[in-house]
VMD Tcl script that draws the C-alpha trace (Angstrom):
set ca {
  {5.21 40.32 -5.12}
  {7.34 40.78 -1.85}
  {9.42 38.14 -0.81}
  {7.22 37.53 2.74}
  {4.22 36.96 0.44}
  {2.44 33.69 0.35}
  {2.65 32.48 -3.40}
  {-1.23 31.03 -3.72}
  {-1.30 30.38 -7.44}
  {1.35 27.22 -6.70}
  {0.69 24.36 -8.64}
  {-1.34 21.84 -6.89}
  {-1.67 18.17 -8.87}
  {-4.54 16.79 -6.10}
  {-6.86 19.49 -6.68}
  {-6.37 20.15 -10.29}
  {-6.77 15.95 -10.71}
  {-10.02 16.55 -9.15}
  {-11.16 19.47 -11.37}
  {-10.36 17.11 -14.23}
  {-12.69 14.21 -13.14}
  {-15.27 16.26 -12.08}
  {-15.07 18.24 -15.47}
  {-15.42 14.91 -17.01}
  {-18.20 13.07 -15.09}
  {-20.54 16.65 -15.33}
  {-21.99 15.29 -18.77}
  {-22.48 11.84 -17.17}
  {-23.79 13.49 -14.08}
  {-26.48 15.39 -15.81}
  {-30.26 15.56 -15.02}
  {-31.18 15.33 -19.25}
  {-29.20 11.76 -19.29}
  {-31.09 10.92 -16.30}
  {-34.83 11.50 -18.43}
  {-33.68 10.07 -21.33}
  {-32.39 6.81 -19.85}
  {-35.84 6.90 -18.29}
  {-37.46 7.16 -21.55}
  {-35.66 4.49 -22.75}
  {-36.39 2.08 -20.25}
  {-40.12 2.76 -20.64}
  {-39.81 2.09 -24.43}
  {-37.68 -1.02 -23.77}
  {-39.92 -2.61 -21.15}
  {-43.28 -1.73 -23.45}
  {-41.54 -3.43 -26.55}
  {-40.14 -6.44 -24.43}
  {-43.99 -6.86 -23.15}
  {-45.48 -6.97 -26.65}
  {-42.28 -9.30 -27.76}
  {-43.78 -12.21 -25.47}
  {-47.02 -12.89 -27.21}
  {-44.79 -14.12 -30.42}
  {-41.73 -15.07 -28.45}
  {-41.04 -17.26 -25.37}
  {-40.77 -15.40 -22.14}
  {-36.58 -16.24 -21.90}
  {-36.16 -15.40 -25.55}
  {-37.96 -11.72 -24.79}
  {-36.05 -11.46 -21.66}
  {-32.82 -12.45 -23.39}
  {-32.97 -10.11 -26.14}
  {-34.27 -6.96 -24.56}
  {-33.42 -7.35 -20.60}
  {-30.32 -8.95 -20.50}
  {-28.41 -7.66 -23.66}
  {-26.32 -5.02 -24.75}
  {-28.33 -4.15 -27.48}
  {-31.83 -5.69 -29.69}
  {-33.19 -5.10 -33.13}
  {-37.02 -3.97 -32.23}
  {-38.96 -5.73 -35.18}
  {-41.55 -2.94 -36.04}
  {-44.24 -6.08 -35.61}
  {-44.43 -5.32 -32.31}
  {-45.78 -2.03 -32.44}
  {-47.99 -3.43 -35.29}
  {-49.00 -5.94 -32.30}
  {-50.37 -2.80 -30.20}
  {-52.15 -1.16 -32.62}
  {-53.87 -4.24 -33.74}
  {-55.36 -4.67 -29.91}
  {-56.66 -1.67 -30.14}
  {-58.34 -2.51 -34.17}
  {-56.62 1.04 -35.05}
  {-55.20 -1.12 -38.09}
  {-56.14 -4.48 -39.63}
  {-55.49 -7.69 -38.03}
  {-53.33 -8.99 -40.81}
  {-51.35 -6.38 -41.24}
  {-47.20 -6.44 -40.97}
  {-45.23 -3.70 -40.47}
  {-41.80 -5.60 -41.81}
  {-38.03 -4.31 -40.21}
  {-36.66 -3.13 -37.03}
  {-34.48 -0.77 -35.46}
  {-31.64 -1.06 -32.91}
  {-32.44 -0.10 -29.62}
  {-29.70 -0.02 -26.44}
  {-30.84 -3.48 -24.10}
  {-31.28 -3.52 -20.77}
  {-27.33 -4.07 -20.05}
  {-26.53 -1.33 -21.60}
  {-29.46 1.01 -20.06}
  {-29.16 -0.34 -16.48}
  {-25.51 0.44 -16.43}
  {-25.66 3.85 -17.94}
  {-28.35 4.29 -14.84}
  {-25.75 3.38 -12.39}
  {-23.42 5.69 -13.59}
  {-25.53 8.18 -14.04}
  {-26.70 7.93 -10.45}
  {-23.23 7.68 -8.93}
  {-21.71 10.28 -10.74}
  {-24.39 12.74 -9.84}
  {-23.48 11.56 -6.30}
  {-19.86 12.71 -6.85}
  {-20.50 16.13 -8.62}
  {-23.54 17.71 -7.08}
  {-24.48 15.77 -3.89}
  {-22.49 16.86 -0.67}
  {-22.56 14.19 2.43}
  {-24.43 16.11 5.11}
  {-27.30 14.87 7.51}
  {-29.74 16.59 5.88}
  {-29.20 14.34 2.61}
  {-29.07 11.07 4.31}
  {-32.22 10.14 3.74}
  {-31.99 10.77 -0.07}
  {-28.38 8.74 -0.14}
  {-30.48 5.94 1.69}
  {-32.93 5.85 -1.25}
  {-30.21 5.62 -3.90}
  {-27.87 3.48 -1.83}
  {-31.67 1.31 -2.28}
  {-32.13 1.57 -6.19}
  {-27.89 0.73 -6.38}
  {-28.68 -2.00 -4.53}
  {-31.62 -3.42 -6.66}
  {-29.55 -2.84 -9.76}
  {-26.52 -5.15 -8.55}
  {-29.43 -7.66 -7.36}
  {-30.77 -8.16 -10.81}
  {-27.04 -8.22 -12.19}
  {-26.04 -11.03 -9.96}
  {-29.28 -12.86 -10.96}
  {-28.79 -12.59 -14.37}
  {-25.21 -13.97 -14.30}
  {-25.55 -16.69 -11.56}
  {-28.96 -17.50 -11.19}
  {-30.05 -20.92 -12.08}
  {-33.60 -22.58 -12.42}
  {-34.52 -26.40 -13.12}
  {-36.69 -29.17 -12.64}
  {-35.91 -32.69 -10.40}
  {-37.76 -35.04 -11.48}
  {-38.56 -38.33 -9.36}
  {-41.12 -40.98 -10.11}
  {-42.89 -42.82 -7.51}
  {-39.97 -45.06 -5.53}
  {-37.34 -43.83 -7.64}
  {-33.97 -42.28 -6.91}
  {-33.11 -39.15 -8.66}
  {-29.44 -36.79 -8.66}
  {-29.79 -34.38 -11.28}
  {-31.68 -31.23 -12.45}
  {-32.84 -30.93 -15.84}
  {-32.00 -27.36 -16.28}
  {-34.74 -25.53 -19.08}
  {-33.57 -22.90 -21.51}
  {-33.46 -19.37 -19.54}
  {-31.88 -16.00 -20.24}
  {-28.12 -15.63 -19.12}
  {-25.58 -12.74 -19.00}
  {-24.67 -12.80 -22.97}
  {-27.85 -14.47 -24.24}
  {-30.02 -17.63 -23.97}
  {-28.59 -20.11 -22.00}
  {-28.71 -24.44 -21.04}
  {-31.20 -25.69 -23.46}
  {-31.80 -29.45 -24.84}
  {-28.77 -31.37 -25.20}
  {-27.66 -34.35 -27.29}
  {-26.79 -36.75 -25.36}
  {-24.40 -40.43 -26.33}
  {-23.94 -42.44 -23.34}
  {-21.55 -45.31 -23.17}
  {-22.56 -48.23 -20.70}
  {-20.30 -51.06 -21.86}
  {-18.25 -50.74 -18.63}
  {-20.04 -51.75 -15.61}
  {-21.60 -49.49 -12.96}
  {-20.32 -47.06 -15.00}
  {-21.60 -44.44 -17.59}
  {-19.23 -42.53 -20.11}
  {-21.74 -39.90 -21.17}
  {-20.62 -37.52 -24.28}
  {-22.98 -34.47 -24.87}
  {-23.46 -32.08 -27.79}
  {-24.48 -28.59 -26.61}
  {-27.31 -26.93 -27.76}
  {-25.81 -23.97 -29.68}
  {-23.86 -26.58 -31.79}
  {-27.44 -28.16 -32.49}
  {-28.80 -24.86 -33.25}
  {-25.90 -24.03 -35.52}
  {-26.40 -27.30 -37.82}
  {-23.63 -28.87 -40.21}
  {-21.09 -31.50 -39.60}
  {-19.44 -32.06 -35.51}
  {-17.32 -34.26 -35.00}
  {-15.29 -35.45 -31.64}
  {-12.63 -38.51 -30.97}
  {-14.83 -39.47 -27.84}
  {-17.74 -40.94 -30.55}
  {-16.94 -43.58 -33.02}
  {-19.20 -41.39 -35.35}
  {-19.63 -38.35 -37.27}
  {-23.15 -36.23 -36.05}
  {-24.57 -34.43 -39.37}
  {-27.75 -32.33 -38.75}
  {-30.20 -32.86 -41.10}
  {-32.85 -30.70 -39.40}
  {-33.09 -29.05 -36.22}
  {-36.84 -27.37 -34.93}
  {-36.81 -25.76 -31.81}
  {-40.13 -26.48 -31.21}
  {-41.90 -29.60 -32.26}
  {-44.55 -32.05 -32.07}
  {-45.19 -35.79 -32.47}
  {-47.34 -37.61 -34.38}
  {-47.44 -41.98 -34.78}
  {-46.91 -43.07 -38.71}
  {-49.94 -45.08 -39.69}
  {-48.21 -48.33 -40.91}
  {-50.89 -48.66 -43.70}
  {-49.67 -44.94 -45.43}
  {-45.92 -45.28 -44.39}
  {-44.88 -44.91 -47.83}
  {-47.26 -41.86 -48.89}
  {-45.64 -39.49 -45.95}
  {-42.70 -38.56 -46.67}
  {-39.80 -38.93 -43.51}
  {-36.52 -38.10 -42.80}
  {-35.74 -40.97 -40.57}
  {-34.78 -44.37 -41.71}
  {-34.48 -46.48 -38.36}
  {-35.01 -46.01 -34.55}
  {-37.97 -44.38 -33.10}
  {-38.45 -42.07 -36.04}
  {-40.16 -44.98 -38.01}
  {-43.04 -45.23 -36.60}
  {-42.94 -41.50 -35.18}
  {-42.64 -38.21 -37.11}
  {-41.59 -34.77 -35.56}
  {-43.57 -31.56 -37.21}
  {-41.98 -27.90 -36.69}
  {-44.06 -25.83 -34.95}
  {-43.47 -21.86 -33.98}
  {-41.74 -21.18 -30.78}
  {-43.68 -21.19 -27.53}
  {-45.03 -17.72 -26.89}
  {-45.14 -16.18 -23.18}
  {-49.27 -16.09 -23.85}
  {-49.39 -19.46 -24.80}
  {-51.83 -21.73 -22.27}
  {-50.88 -25.31 -23.25}
  {-47.49 -25.36 -23.84}
  {-45.25 -22.74 -21.60}
  {-41.62 -24.07 -23.03}
  {-39.90 -25.45 -26.06}
  {-39.73 -29.15 -26.80}
  {-37.64 -29.39 -29.41}
  {-36.47 -32.08 -32.08}
  {-33.96 -32.92 -34.71}
  {-33.21 -35.13 -37.34}
  {-29.82 -36.18 -37.76}
  {-27.42 -38.72 -39.44}
  {-24.51 -40.89 -37.96}
  {-21.70 -41.62 -40.06}
  {-19.42 -44.44 -39.23}
  {-16.20 -43.05 -39.14}
  {-14.00 -46.40 -39.63}
  {-16.41 -47.07 -42.89}
  {-17.30 -43.60 -43.63}
  {-21.10 -45.24 -44.05}
  {-24.24 -43.80 -42.86}
  {-25.21 -45.84 -39.57}
  {-28.94 -44.00 -40.56}
  {-30.63 -41.35 -40.15}
  {-32.87 -40.92 -36.58}
  {-35.32 -38.37 -34.99}
  {-34.05 -37.15 -31.44}
  {-36.77 -35.80 -29.69}
  {-37.36 -34.22 -26.36}
  {-40.73 -35.49 -26.68}
  {-38.74 -39.25 -26.89}
  {-36.30 -38.57 -23.69}
  {-39.97 -37.56 -21.47}
  {-41.10 -41.18 -22.03}
  {-40.43 -43.56 -18.94}
  {-40.76 -46.66 -21.58}
  {-37.25 -46.25 -23.40}
  {-35.81 -42.72 -23.46}
  {-32.91 -43.56 -25.07}
  {-32.46 -45.12 -28.55}
  {-29.47 -47.59 -29.49}
  {-26.99 -46.67 -31.80}
  {-24.77 -49.69 -33.14}
  {-22.01 -49.45 -35.69}
  {-20.79 -52.04 -38.19}
  {-17.89 -52.93 -35.42}
  {-20.92 -53.58 -32.98}
  {-20.56 -50.68 -30.70}
  {-23.27 -49.93 -28.87}
  {-24.00 -46.24 -27.64}
  {-27.88 -44.78 -26.08}
  {-28.76 -41.85 -27.95}
  {-31.19 -39.34 -26.91}
  {-32.09 -35.14 -27.19}
  {-32.50 -34.15 -23.32}
  {-32.69 -31.26 -21.29}
  {-28.92 -30.06 -20.14}
  {-28.41 -31.94 -17.13}
  {-26.74 -30.49 -13.73}
  {-25.53 -33.72 -11.54}
  {-25.54 -32.88 -7.38}
  {-23.29 -34.27 -5.06}
  {-27.06 -35.76 -3.03}
  {-29.93 -37.71 -4.45}
  {-33.25 -37.73 -3.57}
  {-35.61 -40.47 -3.54}
  {-39.56 -40.17 -3.71}
  {-41.22 -42.00 -0.68}
  {-44.73 -40.97 -1.04}
  {-46.53 -38.54 -3.20}
  {-49.80 -36.83 -2.08}
  {-51.92 -35.00 -4.42}
  {-55.17 -33.76 -2.93}
  {-58.01 -32.23 -5.03}
  {-61.03 -29.75 -3.60}
  {-64.18 -32.22 -3.21}
  {-65.89 -32.84 -6.62}
  {-63.19 -31.19 -8.97}
  {-60.10 -32.10 -10.50}
  {-58.38 -28.27 -9.02}
  {-55.72 -29.07 -6.85}
  {-55.65 -28.73 -2.97}
  {-52.59 -29.58 -2.46}
  {-49.56 -31.97 -3.02}
  {-46.61 -33.14 -1.25}
  {-43.74 -35.37 -1.73}
  {-41.93 -37.17 1.07}
  {-38.51 -37.45 0.16}
  {-35.42 -39.15 1.32}
  {-32.12 -37.20 1.29}
  {-28.80 -39.00 0.98}
  {-25.33 -37.25 1.22}
  {-22.90 -39.77 1.82}
  {-20.08 -37.32 1.34}
  {-21.61 -35.30 4.75}
  {-22.67 -38.43 6.37}
  {-26.47 -37.26 5.42}
  {-29.75 -39.61 5.59}
  {-32.55 -38.04 6.50}
  {-36.32 -37.79 5.72}
  {-37.86 -34.37 4.68}
  {-41.66 -33.33 3.18}
  {-41.95 -30.78 0.78}
  {-45.50 -29.40 -0.50}
  {-46.79 -26.51 -1.93}
  {-46.36 -23.70 0.67}
  {-42.65 -25.11 2.20}
  {-40.27 -25.68 0.19}
  {-36.84 -27.34 1.26}
  {-33.88 -24.96 1.41}
  {-30.65 -27.64 1.15}
  {-26.83 -26.61 -0.61}
  {-27.70 -23.19 -1.24}
  {-30.74 -24.47 -3.11}
  {-34.48 -23.93 -2.89}
  {-36.98 -27.08 -4.13}
  {-40.25 -26.53 -4.40}
  {-43.31 -28.17 -5.20}
  {-43.79 -27.69 -8.39}
  {-45.94 -30.17 -10.44}
  {-46.43 -34.18 -10.39}
  {-46.35 -36.75 -13.35}
  {-49.42 -38.15 -15.02}
  {-51.68 -40.58 -12.70}
  {-49.63 -39.29 -9.91}
  {-46.63 -41.45 -10.45}
  {-44.45 -39.10 -9.37}
  {-42.87 -35.66 -8.52}
  {-42.03 -32.54 -10.05}
  {-39.76 -30.69 -8.00}
  {-39.02 -26.68 -9.18}
  {-34.92 -26.52 -7.98}
  {-33.81 -22.67 -7.98}
  {-30.12 -21.25 -7.02}
  {-30.12 -17.45 -6.80}
  {-27.32 -15.84 -4.96}
  {-28.82 -12.34 -5.31}
  {-32.28 -13.41 -3.82}
  {-31.71 -11.25 -0.37}
  {-30.57 -8.22 -2.58}
  {-34.10 -7.29 -3.38}
  {-35.75 -7.67 0.00}
  {-32.82 -5.44 1.39}
  {-33.06 -2.89 -1.07}
  {-36.67 -2.35 -0.38}
  {-35.96 -1.90 3.58}
  {-32.96 0.11 2.77}
  {-35.76 2.29 0.26}
  {-38.39 2.33 2.87}
  {-36.15 3.83 5.51}
  {-34.75 6.54 3.62}
  {-38.18 7.19 2.20}
  {-39.49 7.68 5.95}
  {-35.77 9.60 7.35}
  {-36.40 12.02 4.26}
  {-39.86 12.82 4.48}
  {-39.73 12.77 8.55}
  {-36.77 15.48 8.42}
  {-39.02 17.54 6.21}
  {-42.37 17.45 8.35}
  {-40.64 17.41 11.50}
  {-38.86 21.28 9.99}
  {-42.19 21.78 8.76}
  {-43.94 21.13 12.28}
  {-41.26 23.34 13.83}
  {-41.91 26.22 11.15}
  {-45.62 26.36 12.02}
  {-45.02 26.00 15.98}
  {-42.64 29.61 15.39}
  {-45.49 31.09 13.54}
  {-48.26 30.28 16.03}
  {-46.16 31.70 18.68}
}
mol new
graphics top color blue
foreach p $ca { graphics top sphere $p radius 0.5 }
foreach p [lrange $ca 0 end-1] q [lrange $ca 1 end] { graphics top cylinder $p $q radius 0.2 }
display resetview
């Protein structure tokens, strides 16, 4: 090589690092991986849908679609075979097998799509339609991620003439499994116009055992926790014959019976209504204050939703097992509730709530109407007319906060635009070729 010849073999660190990156991305961008992921997603959707026969909807969503892995019971596929009478209706297929969950499959699909664009797709005007379609799909996947992490859903129940400033959060599916659910609340109302509340979260109640906190004058021992239950009154004449864990409070006259968790196909009961038998132990004396029945059924009672717990030194605390609450900086007063039915039937035609919205921090005080097709949007949340209390004594508003609610709509628009662009360009090319051939 002469001194005047250019050296084309010089080491270029940027070019070599780019080559190494492309080499690493190539397996992740493979079309074979795309097909495998699509097949896995079909199996997951199939199994997750069948799982709702035996499990609540949010349990299935949490276990199958908003998880990194799931153990799919063989009985899920037995249910499918029993539907077509391929096997005996009483057949049991024990055991389960591991399977990637929705977060894993969705994450790999997103990585596969991005890697494919980095390795195979080169930007050009001819590919703008395909790029738009893929951008819409990515937007849809990110929307589900945001919904799974940040979305909140609950109910606001307001009695006629009453005022409410909190939501009741039902058990739903979050980023790392089921969230919210019931909580055991202890309220100290000894200070005038103030309420000191200590709550025991749902996951500790499910775990069971002994729970101790310096904020309460007693320790809590979970004797029995029921994820779903029914209650019945105890016949006073047969009280001695019936086994009852409770010896004080409402549990003396009411007994809770354990039930299977409400499944996605249940018509009578859509959500779980838990109950728990708990033993309260006085910290000062070490003696049992009593074994109580705490139940969602009791907290839903409008007569007395709480039970009084009195220790030996006279300390009084109100106790209730209730849905988790989320307090708001505003309040709503139900001025009037209307429930219209179709003539001669009990089928609801329309129901609406006239409410007074008060927010002292914003000096806001106004009236508004919430009806079946006219929700209220306020403070980043949407209030829907969902139901009503027995005998039309109040309203039930469904409240949803979802920062990703707009992303599915944007995704559909972007995908539709991409498809029109892509097929429009192909149609234009076809028409031009046809015109040339006919010339």
